[in-house]
Residue, then its C-alpha position, 0 to 999 in steps of 0.5 A: x381220717x386226719x382229723x380223727x387222729x388229731x381229735x384222739x390226741x386232743x381229747x383222749x378221755x372223751x366218752x364219745x370218742x372212745x366209743x367210736x374208736x372201740x367201734x361200739x357205736x352201731x351203724x343204725x345208731x350213727x345213722x340216727x345221730x346224723x338224721x337227728x342232727x340234720x333234722x335239728x339244723x333244718x328246724x333251726x334254719x326254718x324257725x330263724x328264716x320265718x322269724x327274720x321274714x316276719x320281723x324284718x321282711x325281705x328288705x334286709x336282703x337288699x341292705x345286709x346281704x353277704x356273699x359267702x362264696x369268698x368266705x367259704x373258699x377261704x375257710x376251705x383253703x385255711x382248713x386244707x393248709x392247717x391239715x397239710x401242715x399239722 
């Protein structure tokens, strides 16, 4: 809810935001939007993973692996601090 208030101030003229604020988007339409978003993300991840596997192979994992745990933790802490202080 904190981000919705910030978004409404930053982009008050946005059509999608005004539609959400006026409750004109139904629950089935919202569920469809979420489902399409998740399906698109899974499709892109699948294509990228197959292309990387076919072109580079698994050896790239040994050379270029990045442990994202610390990056995610830092991003969450930073987002929490920004939310808390704004």
